[in-house]
LOGUMAR-18403 format. One line per 3 residues: their letters; for each residue x, y, z of N, C-alpha, C, CB. Coordinates in steps of 0.1 Angstrom, whole numbers. Glycine has a CB too. Example, Ala and Ser with C-alpha at 12.3 -4.5 7.8 and 13.67 -1.06 7.14 Angstrom:
BEGIN
as) 132/-57/78/123/-45/78/132/-33/78/113/-45/90  128/-22/71/137/-11/71/129/0/79/141/-6/57 .
***
This chain:
BEGIN
mtm) 661/74/1234/674/76/1233/678/83/1247/679/83/1220  690/77/1254/693/83/1266/700/95/1265/699/76/1273  700/104/1276/707/115/1275/721/114/1273/704/121/1285 .
pav) 729/107/1276/742/107/1272/745/104/1257/749/97/1280  733/97/1252/735/93/1237/730/105/1230/725/81/1233  722/114/1235/717/126/1229/728/138/1228/705/130/1237 .
aaa) 735/138/1240/746/146/1242/758/144/1232/751/144/1255  759/131/1230/770/126/1221/767/130/1207/772/111/1221  755/127/1206/751/131/1190/749/145/1187/736/124/1186 .
eha) 746/152/1196/748/168/1196/760/173/1194/744/175/1208  772/166/1203/784/171/1202/790/166/1187/792/166/1215  787/155/1182/790/150/1170/786/160/1159/784/138/1169 .
rrd) 773/164/1162/768/173/1150/774/186/1151/753/176/1150  779/192/1163/786/205/1162/799/202/1158/785/214/1176  806/191/1161/819/190/1156/819/189/1142/825/180/1161 .
sia) 810/182/1134/810/181/1120/804/196/1114/802/168/1115  798/203/1121/795/218/1115/809/225/1116/783/228/1124  815/224/1128/828/232/1131/838/227/1121/834/230/1146 .
laa) 840/215/1119/850/211/1107/846/216/1095/851/196/1105  833/217/1090/829/221/1079/832/236/1077/815/217/1077  829/244/1088/832/258/1089/847/262/1087/826/263/1102 .
slv) 855/253/1095/870/254/1093/874/251/1079/877/246/1103  871/242/1071/876/240/1057/871/250/1048/872/227/1051  859/257/1051/853/268/1043/863/279/1045/837/272/1047 .
lil) 867/281/1058/876/293/1063/888/293/1056/879/294/1078  894/281/1055/906/277/1051/907/281/1036/907/262/1054  896/277/1030/895/282/1014/893/297/1014/882/273/1004 .
vwg) 885/304/1022/884/318/1022/898/324/1023/873/322/1033  907/321/1035/919/326/1037/929/323/1025/925/322/1051  929/312/1019/938/311/1010/936/318/997/940/298/1010 .
vnf) 925/319/993/920/328/981/921/342/985/905/325/977  921/345/997/923/360/1001/936/365/997/921/362/1017  947/358/996/958/363/993/959/367/977/969/354/997 .
vvq) 952/358/968/948/365/956/941/376/953/944/358/950  930/376/964/920/386/961/927/400/967/905/382/969  935/400/978/943/412/980/953/415/970/948/411/992 .
kav) 960/406/963/968/409/952/962/417/941/973/398/946  949/411/938/943/419/927/938/432/931/932/412/920  934/434/942/930/448/948/943/458/949/924/446/963 .
fev) 954/453/950/966/462/950/969/466/936/979/456/956  963/460/925/963/463/913/957/477/910/958/453/906  948/480/917/939/493/915/941/501/927/924/489/914 .
lpp) 941/496/940/941/505/952/956/503/958/929/500/963  965/514/962/976/510/966/977/505/982/984/520/962  984/498/986/984/493/1000/982/502/1013/996/489/1001 .
tgf) 987/516/1009/982/524/1019/968/528/1021/989/535/1018  964/529/1007/948/533/1008/940/521/1010/943/540/995  945/510/1008/938/497/1016/938/496/1029/943/483/1011 .
lfa) 950/501/1035/950/501/1051/941/514/1057/967/504/1055  941/524/1049/931/535/1052/917/530/1054/930/544/1040  912/522/1042/898/518/1042/896/507/1052/895/514/1026 .
ryl) 907/498/1054/905/486/1063/902/493/1078/919/475/1064  911/501/1082/910/506/1095/901/518/1097/923/509/1100  890/521/1087/878/529/1090/868/516/1091/875/540/1077 .
imp) 870/506/1085/858/495/1085/860/488/1100/859/483/1070  872/483/1102/874/476/1113/869/479/1127/886/476/1114  873/493/1131/868/499/1142/852/500/1144/874/511/1142 .
aca) 846/500/1132/831/500/1132/827/486/1136/825/504/1119  832/476/1130/830/461/1132/833/458/1149/840/450/1121  845/465/1152/848/460/1165/838/466/1176/862/464/1168 .
lai) 834/478/1174/823/485/1181/811/477/1181/819/498/1176  805/473/1168/792/466/1168/793/453/1176/789/464/1153  804/445/1176/805/433/1184/806/435/1200/817/425/1180 .
llh) 811/447/1204/811/451/1216/799/454/1222/819/460/1217  791/463/1214/777/467/1217/769/454/1217/771/477/1207  771/445/1207/762/431/1207/766/424/1220/766/420/1193 .
ayg) 778/423/1224/781/415/1237/776/423/1250/798/412/1239  780/436/1251/778/442/1264/768/454/1265/791/445/1268  762/458/1253/753/468/1253/763/482/1254/742/465/1264 .
psf) 756/492/1257/763/506/1258/774/506/1269/753/517/1261  774/497/1280/783/498/1291/794/487/1288/776/496/1305  805/493/1282/818/484/1280/824/482/1293/828/491/1271 .
prm) 831/469/1293/838/464/1304/850/474/1307/841/451/1301  847/477/1320/859/485/1326/871/478/1330/854/493/1338  883/481/1331/894/474/1335/906/484/1338/898/463/1324 .
pas) 917/481/1346/926/490/1351/933/496/1340/935/484/1360  939/507/1345/947/516/1334/958/508/1329/954/531/1340  963/498/1338/974/493/1331/972/482/1321/984/488/1341 .
dlw) 960/476/1322/954/467/1312/952/475/1298/940/463/1317  947/487/1300/944/495/1288/956/498/1281/937/508/1291  967/502/1290/980/503/1282/985/492/1274/990/506/1290 .
ala) 982/480/1282/986/467/1275/980/465/1262/983/455/1284  966/469/1264/957/466/1251/963/476/1241/939/467/1254  966/488/1244/970/497/1233/983/493/1227/970/512/1237 .
rlg) 992/488/1235/1004/483/1230/1002/469/1222/1014/481/1242  992/461/1226/989/450/1218/983/453/1205/979/440/1226  974/463/1205/968/468/1193/979/473/1183/957/479/1197 .
fvg) 989/481/1188/999/485/1179/1007/475/1174/1006/494/1185  1012/465/1182/1017/453/1174/1009/445/1166/1022/444/1180  997/442/1169/988/435/1161/983/439/1149/979/432/1168 .
hal) 981/452/1149/974/460/1138/984/469/1130/962/468/1145  990/476/1136/999/487/1131/1010/481/1124/1004/496/1141  1018/472/1133/1030/464/1128/1027/452/1119/1038/459/1141 .
hvg) 1019/442/1126/1016/430/1117/1008/431/1105/1010/422/1125  996/437/1107/988/440/1095/995/449/1085/975/447/1099  1000/460/1092/1006/469/1081/1018/462/1072/1014/483/1089 .
mvt) 1026/455/1082/1037/446/1073/1033/437/1063/1044/437/1080  1022/431/1068/1015/421/1058/1010/426/1046/1005/414/1063  1004/437/1048/996/443/1037/1009/447/1026/985/458/1044 .
ygi) 1019/452/1030/1032/456/1020/1037/444/1015/1044/466/1027  1039/434/1024/1046/422/1021/1038/414/1008/1047/411/1035  1025/413/1010/1017/407/1001/1019/415/987/1001/407/1007 .
dws) 1019/428/988/1020/436/976/1032/433/968/1019/450/979  1043/433/976/1055/430/971/1059/415/968/1064/436/979  1053/405/973/1057/391/972/1045/385/962/1058/382/988 .
tpf) 1042/372/964/1032/366/957/1023/359/965/1037/357/949  1011/355/959/1002/350/969/1008/337/976/989/346/962  1013/328/970/1017/316/974/1028/316/984/1021/308/964 .
sss) 1039/326/980/1049/329/989/1046/335/1003/1056/337/983  1035/344/999/1030/351/1013/1023/342/1023/1020/362/1011  1018/332/1018/1010/322/1027/1020/313/1033/999/312/1018 .
vil) 1030/307/1024/1041/300/1031/1049/305/1041/1050/297/1022  1053/319/1040/1059/328/1050/1051/330/1061/1064/340/1045  1039/333/1060/1031/334/1072/1028/322/1080/1019/340/1069 .
acg) 1029/311/1072/1027/298/1081/1038/296/1092/1029/284/1071  1048/304/1090/1061/301/1100/1057/307/1114/1076/310/1094  1045/315/1115/1044/320/1128/1044/311/1140/1032/326/1129 .
pif) 1039/297/1141/1044/290/1154/1059/290/1157/1039/274/1155  1067/290/1145/1080/289/1151/1085/301/1160/1090/287/1140  1079/313/1157/1082/324/1163/1076/324/1178/1078/335/1154 .
tll) 1066/319/1178/1057/317/1191/1066/308/1200/1042/310/1187  1071/298/1196/1079/289/1204/1091/297/1208/1084/275/1195  1097/303/1200/1111/312/1201/1108/322/1213/1114/321/1187 .
ilr) 1095/328/1212/1092/339/1222/1091/333/1233/1081/348/1219  1082/322/1234/1078/316/1247/1093/311/1255/1066/302/1244  1101/308/1246/1115/303/1253/1121/316/1257/1126/294/1241 .
wvg) 1121/327/1249/1129/339/1253/1123/344/1267/1127/350/1242  1110/345/1269/1103/351/1280/1103/341/1292/1090/356/1277  1110/328/1289/1110/317/1300/1097/308/1303/1114/323/1313 .
leq) 1085/312/1295/1076/303/1298/1075/288/1292/1064/309/1295  1084/285/1283/1086/272/1278/1099/269/1276/1079/270/1267  1102/257/1278/1117/251/1274/1115/241/1262/1125/241/1288 .
ltr) 1122/244/1251/1123/237/1237/1128/223/1240/1133/245/1226  1121/214/1234/1126/200/1234/1137/200/1222/1113/189/1231  1144/187/1221/1154/186/1212/1145/185/1197/1164/173/1215 .
aqi) 1133/178/1196/1126/178/1186/1121/191/1182/1117/169/1189  1115/200/1190/1112/214/1186/1123/221/1181/1107/222/1197  1135/219/1186/1148/228/1183/1151/222/1167/1163/225/1196 .
agv) 1150/210/1167/1152/204/1152/1140/210/1142/1152/185/1152  1129/211/1147/1118/215/1138/1121/230/1134/1104/214/1144  1126/239/1142/1128/252/1141/1140/253/1130/1131/259/1155 .
tia) 1149/244/1133/1161/244/1122/1155/240/1108/1172/232/1127  1149/230/1108/1144/224/1096/1135/238/1088/1133/209/1100  1126/245/1096/1118/253/1091/1127/266/1087/1107/256/1101 .
lag) 1138/269/1092/1146/280/1088/1155/276/1076/1153/285/1101  1158/264/1076/1165/260/1063/1157/260/1051/1170/247/1063  1144/255/1053/1134/257/1043/1130/270/1040/1123/250/1047 .
vlv) 1129/280/1048/1129/294/1043/1138/299/1035/1129/301/1053  1153/296/1037/1164/299/1031/1163/293/1015/1176/293/1039  1158/281/1014/1156/275/1002/1147/282/994/1152/262/1004 .
fls) 1135/283/1002/1124/290/995/1128/306/988/1110/291/1007  1134/312/998/1141/326/994/1149/325/982/1151/331/1005  1158/314/981/1168/313/971/1162/311/958/1176/303/974 .
dkl) 1150/307/956/1142/306/944/1140/321/936/1127/299/949  1138/331/946/1138/345/939/1152/351/937/1129/355/948  1160/347/948/1175/354/946/1182/350/934/1183/350/957 .
lvg) 1180/337/931/1187/332/918/1184/338/905/1185/320/916  1172/343/906/1167/350/893/1165/364/896/1154/345/888  1172/371/907/1172/385/908/1161/393/910/1177/390/898 .
rlq) 1148/386/917/1138/390/920/1138/397/934/1131/380/918  1145/408/935/1150/413/950/1136/420/958/1165/426/948  1128/426/947/1115/431/956/1105/419/961/1105/441/945 .
atg) 1104/409/954/1097/397/960/1103/391/972/1096/386/951  1117/391/971/1124/386/983/1123/396/995/1140/384/981  1124/406/992/1123/419/1003/1107/416/1008/1125/438/994 .
gdl) 1098/413/999/1085/411/1004/1083/400/1014/1077/409/995  1090/389/1010/1089/377/1019/1094/380/1033/1097/365/1013  1108/387/1033/1115/389/1046/1106/399/1054/1131/395/1044 .
vll) 1099/408/1047/1088/416/1056/1078/408/1062/1081/426/1048  1072/399/1053/1063/389/1058/1068/381/1070/1060/379/1048  1081/376/1069/1086/369/1080/1087/378/1094/1100/365/1076 .
vaa) 1090/390/1091/1091/398/1103/1075/402/1111/1099/412/1099  1066/403/1100/1052/403/1103/1047/391/1110/1045/405/1090  1052/379/1106/1046/368/1115/1052/367/1127/1048/354/1109 .
aff) 1065/372/1130/1072/373/1143/1062/384/1151/1088/380/1141  1058/394/1146/1050/403/1154/1037/397/1157/1048/414/1147  1031/388/1148/1018/383/1152/1021/373/1163/1010/377/1139 .
sly) 1031/367/1163/1032/356/1174/1035/363/1188/1046/344/1170  1043/376/1186/1043/384/1200/1030/389/1204/1053/399/1199  1021/393/1194/1006/395/1197/1000/383/1205/999/397/1183 .
tvr) 1002/371/1198/994/360/1205/999/359/1218/995/347/1197  1012/359/1221/1017/356/1235/1011/365/1244/1031/357/1236  1013/378/1240/1010/391/1249/994/391/1252/1014/405/1241 .
akp) 987/385/1241/973/387/1244/967/377/1253/966/386/1232  975/365/1255/966/354/1262/964/357/1277/974/339/1261  975/364/1284/968/368/1299/957/377/1298/979/376/1310 .
liq) 958/386/1289/945/396/1288/933/389/1285/947/408/1277  933/378/1276/922/371/1271/918/364/1284/925/362/1259  925/358/1293/921/349/1304/912/358/1312/935/343/1313 .
rhg) 917/371/1315/912/381/1324/900/388/1320/922/391/1326  900/390/1306/888/399/1302/880/394/1288/894/414/1299  885/383/1286/877/375/1274/882/380/1260/859/377/1275 .
git) 880/369/1250/884/372/1238/878/384/1231/882/360/1230  864/386/1230/859/397/1224/862/409/1229/847/397/1224  863/410/1243/869/423/1247/883/428/1243/868/423/1260 .
vmg) 891/418/1243/905/421/1239/905/424/1224/915/409/1244  899/416/1216/898/418/1202/894/432/1201/888/409/1195  884/436/1205/876/448/1203/884/460/1207/862/449/1212 .
yat) 887/459/1219/896/471/1224/910/473/1216/899/470/1240  917/459/1212/931/461/1206/927/467/1192/940/447/1204  916/463/1187/913/468/1174/910/484/1173/901/460/1169 .
lfg) 903/489/1182/901/502/1184/914/511/1185/894/504/1195  924/504/1195/935/512/1199/943/511/1185/942/507/1212  944/499/1179/955/499/1168/949/505/1156/959/484/1164 .
sap) 938/508/1153/934/515/1143/937/529/1140/922/514/1144  938/536/1152/940/550/1153/953/556/1145/942/555/1167  965/548/1149/977/553/1142/977/549/1127/991/548/1150 .
ivl) 972/539/1124/971/536/1110/963/547/1100/964/524/1110  952/549/1107/943/558/1100/950/571/1099/929/560/1107  956/577/1110/963/589/1109/976/589/1100/967/593/1123 .
lsa) 983/577/1098/994/578/1089/991/574/1075/1004/570/1094  980/567/1071/975/565/1058/965/575/1055/969/550/1057  960/587/1063/951/594/1057/955/604/1046/946/600/1067 .
pvg) 967/608/1043/971/615/1032/968/609/1020/985/618/1032  971/597/1018/971/590/1007/955/584/1005/983/580/1008  950/579/1016/934/577/1016/925/587/1013/929/572/1029 .
lsi) 926/599/1016/919/609/1015/921/616/998/923/619/1027  931/613/992/934/616/979/928/605/967/950/616/978  924/594/974/918/586/964/905/587/960/919/575/968 .
dwt) 901/585/948/887/587/943/878/574/945/888/590/928  875/574/957/863/561/962/856/559/953/854/562/974  847/569/949/836/566/942/839/561/927/828/580/941 .
glp) 851/561/922/856/558/911/861/543/909/866/568/909  862/536/922/867/522/921/858/514/915/870/517/932  863/504/905/855/494/901/846/485/912/863/485/894 .
mlt) 836/480/908/829/472/919/837/460/922/815/468/914  844/453/913/850/442/917/863/446/927/854/433/905  867/459/928/877/463/937/870/464/951/883/477/933 .
wfg) 859/472/950/850/472/963/847/457/968/835/480/960  843/447/960/840/437/964/854/429/970/831/430/954  864/431/963/877/425/969/881/430/983/888/429/960 .
llw) 878/444/985/881/451/996/873/447/1009/879/463/993  859/445/1006/853/441/1015/853/425/1018/841/447/1011  856/418/1010/859/403/1014/870/402/1021/862/395/1002 .
avi) 882/411/1020/894/410/1026/893/415/1042/904/419/1018  885/426/1041/885/432/1054/873/425/1065/882/449/1052  861/425/1058/850/420/1066/849/404/1066/837/425/1059 .
isa) 850/397/1053/847/381/1055/859/376/1060/845/373/1040  871/379/1053/882/372/1056/888/375/1070/891/374/1046  890/388/1073/896/392/1086/887/391/1098/902/406/1085 .
fig) 876/399/1096/868/402/1108/859/389/1111/859/417/1104  850/385/1101/841/374/1104/851/361/1103/828/373/1092  861/360/1097/868/349/1096/876/346/1111/878/351/1084 .
wlv) 881/357/1117/886/353/1130/875/349/1141/895/365/1136  864/356/1139/853/352/1148/851/336/1146/840/362/1145  849/332/1136/843/319/1132/854/309/1136/839/318/1116 .
wgw) 868/314/1135/879/305/1138/881/304/1155/893/310/1130  875/313/1160/875/314/1174/865/304/1178/873/327/1179  853/302/1172/841/295/1177/846/279/1173/826/300/1170 .
vna) 853/278/1160/859/265/1158/868/257/1167/865/266/1147  877/268/1172/888/262/1181/880/259/1196/901/273/1183  870/267/1199/863/263/1211/854/252/1208/854/274/1217 .
vrg) 848/245/1199/842/235/1196/850/223/1194/834/238/1187  861/225/1187/869/213/1182/883/213/1191/873/214/1166  886/223/1197/900/224/1204/911/228/1194/904/211/1210 .
var) 921/235/1198/930/239/1192/940/228/1187/934/247/1200  943/218/1192/950/207/1190/945/201/1176/949/198/1201  931/199/1176/926/192/1164/923/202/1152/913/185/1168 .
tap) 922/216/1155/921/225/1143/932/232/1138/913/235/1146  945/232/1149/957/238/1142/961/232/1129/969/238/1151  962/220/1128/968/212/1116/962/216/1102/966/196/1118 .
lmy) 949/221/1105/941/225/1091/948/239/1085/923/227/1094  956/246/1093/962/259/1087/972/253/1078/969/269/1099  977/240/1078/988/239/1067/982/235/1054/1001/227/1071 .
lmp) 969/235/1054/960/234/1040/961/249/1032/941/231/1044  963/260/1040/961/272/1035/971/276/1023/964/281/1047  984/273/1025/994/274/1015/990/266/1001/1007/269/1020 .
ava) 985/253/1003/981/247/993/968/255/985/979/232/997  960/259/993/947/265/986/954/280/980/934/268/998  963/286/985/966/298/979/975/296/968/971/307/988 .
gla) 983/285/967/990/282/958/983/277/944/998/272/964  972/269/946/963/265/936/955/277/929/953/255/942  950/286/940/942/297/934/952/306/927/933/305/946 .
awl) 966/307/931/975/316/924/979/311/910/987/320/933  979/298/910/981/292/896/969/293/888/985/276/897  957/290/891/945/291/883/942/308/880/933/284/892 .
ltd) 945/316/888/941/331/886/950/341/882/937/336/896  964/338/886/974/346/885/986/341/875/978/348/898  997/347/875/1006/343/865/1017/337/874/1011/355/856 .
erf) 1015/333/887/1025/330/896/1028/312/892/1021/333/913  1041/310/890/1045/296/885/1054/291/897/1055/297/870  1057/280/897/1063/271/908/1075/263/902/1052/261/913 .
tli) 1086/266/907/1097/259/905/1100/246/915/1109/268/905  1109/238/910/1112/229/919/1117/232/933/1120/220/914  1125/242/931/1132/248/943/1120/253/953/1142/261/938 .
kia) 1113/262/947/1102/268/955/1094/259/962/1093/276/946  1088/248/954/1080/237/962/1088/229/971/1073/228/952  1102/224/970/1109/219/980/1109/229/991/1122/213/976 .
gaa) 1114/240/991/1116/251/1001/1102/253/1009/1121/265/995  1091/253/1001/1079/252/1010/1074/240/1017/1069/254/1003  1078/230/1011/1076/217/1019/1084/215/1030/1079/206/1011 .
itl) 1097/219/1028/1107/219/1041/1103/226/1052/1122/225/1039  1098/239/1047/1096/250/1057/1083/243/1065/1093/266/1049  1072/240/1059/1059/235/1065/1063/224/1074/1049/230/1054 .
agv) 1072/214/1068/1075/202/1078/1082/207/1090/1085/191/1070  1090/215/1090/1098/219/1100/1088/226/1111/1109/228/1094  1080/235/1106/1068/241/1115/1060/231/1121/1058/251/1105 .
ava) 1056/222/1115/1048/210/1120/1056/203/1131/1043/200/1107  1067/199/1127/1075/191/1139/1076/200/1151/1089/187/1135  1080/214/1150/1083/223/1161/1069/225/1168/1089/237/1156 .
qft) 1059/226/1161/1046/230/1167/1040/217/1174/1036/236/1154  1041/205/1169/1034/196/1176/1042/186/1183/1025/189/1166  1054/185/1181/1062/176/1193/1062/184/1205/1078/172/1189 .
grd) 1063/173/1216/1063/179/1230/1050/186/1234/1074/189/1231  1040/183/1228/1026/186/1230/1021/180/1243/1017/182/1219  1023/168/1246/1020/161/1257/1027/166/1269/1023/147/1255 .
ra) 1040/168/1266/1046/173/1278/1042/187/1282/1060/173/1278  1040/195/1273/1033/209/1277/1020/209/1285/1031/217/1264 .
***
């Protein structure tokens, strides 16, 4: 076999492994909405955040030590401040709001609302002058927002104000994650993804631990059921930390353009898991709103790609 043929075969093998890993990851992330909801039946969201941000810095330190040893990369003070702000937006604001939003909402609703992230990314890029929106992208944004209104109306019509509030909180959280994504890009280009993720996690963990400490320290952690501990570790280590490391590798192997559409499978997985494992039910309005929202997000995200 010639060298080009060997290289092509190796590339195809890596691509197949990356595709399989991404599908497993979508399954993990979709089920995670149900897992977190179950954890919140025993552990309050503030206690969950306290535990998560005691574990996440340890994971961040571990990966920085693995990558660089005891000598972490040095960077200008301006970039350190930028990473501190990034950590606050990505962790204190985004993850904090997602945690409470999932608690107040339902697994399927949470997954659909968080899938609106690309819409906010496009709007932020337009706002800061980095990208001009095409007519197709504007149409996609309009369709997605209309779908969100239809989706929210399902709860408003039956007076489920807390769940509606949870969806709105998740919508704001999706916007914060888009801001995190845009602000992280130049830092990643200068310092690498591992460094940015590690430093942002360390900076972002401190305020959450301080704010959640009164509740976290009052919890009898030794009295938690084993299933709750499993759900907590699943959500923090497997879904969040390992999940994003694997997703970064998958994007590097397959490319973002080929991998991003798989994210639209996540609401379907979350919905199926919620239907099988919880009491969440789906009306025609809810399904229609979800379909319109995801269609609008897809149009906005993928039209104009060649131009960009």
